[in-house]
C-alpha positions in Angstrom: -22.1 -20.3 -3.2 -23.0 -21.1 -6.8 -22.5 -24.8 -7.4 -21.4 -24.3 -11.0 -18.5 -22.1 -9.9 -16.3 -25.2 -9.4 -16.9 -26.2 -13.1 -16.4 -22.7 -14.5 -13.5 -21.1 -16.3 -13.2 -18.6 -13.4 -12.4 -21.4 -11.0 -9.8 -22.9 -13.4 -8.1 -19.5 -13.7 -7.6 -18.9 -10.0 -4.0 -18.2 -9.3 -1.6 -18.4 -6.4 -0.8 -15.0 -4.9 2.8 -15.1 -6.2 1.5 -15.5 -9.7 -0.5 -12.3 -9.5 2.2 -9.9 -8.2 4.6 -10.3 -11.1 6.0 -7.3 -13.0 6.7 -8.2 -16.6 10.2 -7.7 -17.8 9.4 -4.8 -20.2 7.7 -3.0 -17.3 10.6 -3.7 -15.0 13.0 -2.2 -17.5 11.1 1.1 -17.2 11.6 1.0 -13.4 8.2 -0.3 -12.5 8.3 -1.9 -9.1 5.7 -4.3 -7.6 4.5 -1.3 -5.5 4.1 0.7 -8.7 2.3 -2.2 -10.4 -0.2 -2.4 -7.5 -0.7 1.4 -7.4 -1.5 1.6 -11.1 -4.1 -1.2 -10.9 -5.6 0.4 -7.8 -5.8 3.8 -9.6 -7.4 2.3 -12.7 -9.9 0.4 -10.5 -11.0 3.8 -9.0 -11.3 5.2 -12.5 -13.6 2.4 -13.6 -15.7 2.9 -10.4 -16.0 6.6 -10.9 -16.8 6.4 -14.6 -19.5 3.8 -13.9 -21.3 6.1 -11.5 -21.7 8.6 -14.3 -22.9 6.1 -17.0 -25.1 4.4 -14.3 -24.2 0.7 -14.7 -24.8 -2.0 -12.2 -22.1 -2.8 -9.6 -21.7 -6.2 -11.2 -20.5 -4.6 -14.4 -18.0 -2.5 -12.5 -16.7 -5.7 -10.7 -16.4 -7.6 -14.0 -14.6 -4.8 -15.7 -12.0 -4.5 -12.9 -11.6 -8.3 -12.9 -10.9 -8.2 -16.7 -8.4 -5.4 -16.2 -6.5 -7.3 -13.5 -6.6 -10.5 -15.5 -5.1 -8.7 -18.5 -2.0 -7.7 -16.6 -1.3 -11.3 -15.5 -0.3 -11.8 -19.2 0.4 -8.4 -20.7 2.7 -5.6 -19.7 1.5 -2.1 -18.9 4.0 -0.7 -21.4 2.3 -2.6 -24.2 -1.2 -2.3 -22.9 -1.7 1.2 -21.7 -3.7 1.1 -18.4 -6.0 4.0 -19.1 -7.2 2.6 -22.4 -7.4 -1.0 -21.0 -9.6 0.2 -18.1 -11.9 2.0 -20.5 -12.1 -1.0 -22.8 -12.7 -3.5 -20.0 -15.7 -1.4 -18.8 -17.1 -1.4 -22.3 -16.5 -5.2 -22.7 -18.0 -5.9 -19.2 -21.1 -4.0 -20.1 -21.7 -6.3 -23.0 -20.8 -9.4 -21.1 -23.2 -8.5 -18.3 -25.9 -7.5 -20.7 -25.9 -3.9 -19.6 -24.5 -2.4 -22.7 -23.0 1.0 -22.7 -22.2 2.8 -26.0 -18.4 3.2 -26.4 -18.9 6.8 -27.6 -20.6 7.6 -24.2 -17.6 6.2 -22.4 -15.3 8.5 -24.4 -17.6 11.5 -23.7 -17.7 11.0 -20.0 -14.1 10.0 -19.4 -12.9 13.1 -21.1 -15.2 15.2 -18.9 -13.9 13.4 -15.8 -10.2 13.2 -16.7 -9.6 15.6 -19.5 -5.8 15.6 -19.1 -5.4 11.9 -18.9 -7.8 10.7 -21.6 -7.7 13.6 -24.1 -6.0 11.5 -26.8 -8.4 8.6 -26.8 -11.2 8.3 -29.3 -13.9 5.7 -30.1 -11.6 3.8 -32.5 -9.0 3.3 -29.8 -11.5 1.4 -27.6 -12.8 -0.7 -30.5 -9.2 -1.4 -31.5 -8.2 -2.4 -27.9 -11.3 -4.6 -27.5 -9.9 -7.5 -29.5 -6.5 -7.3 -27.8 -8.2 -7.5 -24.4 -10.3 -10.4 -25.5 -7.2 -12.2 -26.7 -5.4 -11.5 -23.4 -8.4 -13.0 -21.6 -8.4 -16.0 -23.8 -12.0 -15.1 -24.5 -13.0 -16.2 -21.0 -15.6 -13.6 -20.0 -17.5 -15.4 -17.2 -16.8 -13.9 -13.8 -18.4 -15.0 -10.5 -18.6 -12.4 -7.8 -19.1 -12.4 -4.0 -22.4 -10.6 -4.2 -24.8 -13.5 -4.7 -23.2 -15.5 -1.9 -23.1 -12.4 0.3 -26.9 -11.9 0.0 -27.5 -15.6 0.8 -25.1 -15.6 3.7 -26.5 -12.5 5.3 -30.0 -13.9 5.0 -29.0 -17.3 6.4 -27.2 -15.7 9.3 -30.3 -13.6 10.1 -28.2 -10.5 10.5 -30.8 -7.7 10.9 -28.2 -5.0 11.7 -28.6 -2.6 8.8 -25.3 -0.9 9.5 -23.5 -4.1 9.5 -25.0 -5.2 6.2 -24.0 -1.8 4.6 -20.5 -2.2 6.0 -20.2 -5.7 4.6 -21.4 -4.6 1.1 -18.9 -1.7 1.2 -16.1 -4.0 2.1 -16.9 -6.4 -0.8 -16.8 -3.4 -3.2 -13.4 -2.4 -1.8 -12.0 -5.9 -2.5 -12.0 -5.0 -6.1 -9.2 -2.5 -5.4 -7.1 -5.6 -4.7 -6.4 -8.8 -6.6 -8.5 -11.1 -4.3 -11.0 -12.0 -7.1 -8.0 -13.6 -9.0 -6.9 -15.7 -6.1 -9.9 -16.7 -3.9 -13.3 -18.3 -4.5 -15.9 -15.5 -4.4 -18.0 -17.1 -1.7 -14.9 -17.1 0.6 -14.3 -13.4 -0.1 -17.9 -12.8 1.0 -17.4 -14.7 4.2 -14.2 -12.7 5.0 -16.1 -9.5 4.5 -18.9 -10.7 6.9 -16.2 -11.7 9.4 -14.6 -8.2 9.3 -18.0 -6.5 9.6 -19.1 -8.7 12.5 -15.9 -7.9 14.5 -16.3 -4.2 13.7 -20.0 -4.2 14.9 -19.2 -6.5 17.8 -21.6 -9.1 16.5 -20.9 -12.7 17.7 -21.8 -15.0 14.8 -19.2 -17.6 15.7 -21.9 -20.4 15.9 -23.1 -19.5 12.4 -19.6 -19.7 11.0 -19.1 -23.1 12.7 -22.3 -24.4 11.2 -20.9 -23.6 7.7 -18.0 -26.1 8.3 -15.7 -23.7 6.3 -12.0 -23.5 7.0 -12.0 -20.3 9.1 -8.2 -20.0 8.8 -8.6 -19.4 5.1 -11.4 -16.9 5.7 -9.4 -15.1 8.4 -6.3 -14.9 6.1 -8.4 -13.2 3.4 -9.8 -10.8 6.1 -6.2 -10.0 7.1 -5.4 -9.2 3.5 -8.3 -6.8 3.4 -7.3 -5.1 6.6 -3.7 -4.8 5.5 -5.0 -3.1 2.3 -7.0 -0.6 4.4 -3.9 0.1 6.4 -1.7 0.7 3.3 -4.5 2.7 1.6 -3.8 5.5 4.0 -0.3 5.9 2.5 -1.4 6.2 -1.1 -0.8 9.7 -2.4 -1.4 11.4 -5.8 2.4 11.9 -5.9 3.0 8.2 -5.7 0.5 7.4 -8.4 1.9 10.1 -10.7 5.4 8.8 -10.1 4.4 5.2 -11.1 2.6 6.4 -14.3 5.6 8.6 -15.2 7.8 5.5 -15.5 5.4 4.0 -18.1 5.8 7.2 -20.2 9.6 7.0 -20.3 11.0 6.2 -23.7 12.9 2.9 -24.0 
């Protein structure tokens, strides 16, 4: 757990769950429901992850980009801030913030190869134009703390030598960025929840280690339940549902 997290802008921007799942009025007028809102953010998180694989940036850049994208929609509507362009711009901005700079023209090149129908209209100037709008929506707060550092320290401290369990835990942490957990919970607690899920899955009893941490396990288990609920609901996500949600954004007012 990074000590300076508690003094960071990230900590000061943590939200209550009910503050995250809010559909803006202009989106609601287009028929966007809370389920549509979550679906679109989920879909764009996947786009960022897939694009990042092709341009070969670190996972931390991906996580920061998705966090930016999710923060934007706390304040801005999807009608005004088109999700595909916002996702692309957030990845570009995150690459600079995390000092792993990707050229905007390369993003345009790869995204058109991956999703020619969805991104055909976007050019370099569109990303550069949206960049300032995204920065303003973020209030220029670009520092993001992630669970990864805490996760490495926790796994080492718990002396977990199960390679499969470690891999499962890292995978779960990556999956949490398909949700809004990073906007609500301290990153170290998300890491603990992922370890908890993996330990149950692998039938590893690390109860004593958790007790030594003197952490509120009810909070950890609540996060774990949110993650498990996501996995359960993930099975019901279809391309048809995603397309339906995006079609509402395209409707003329």
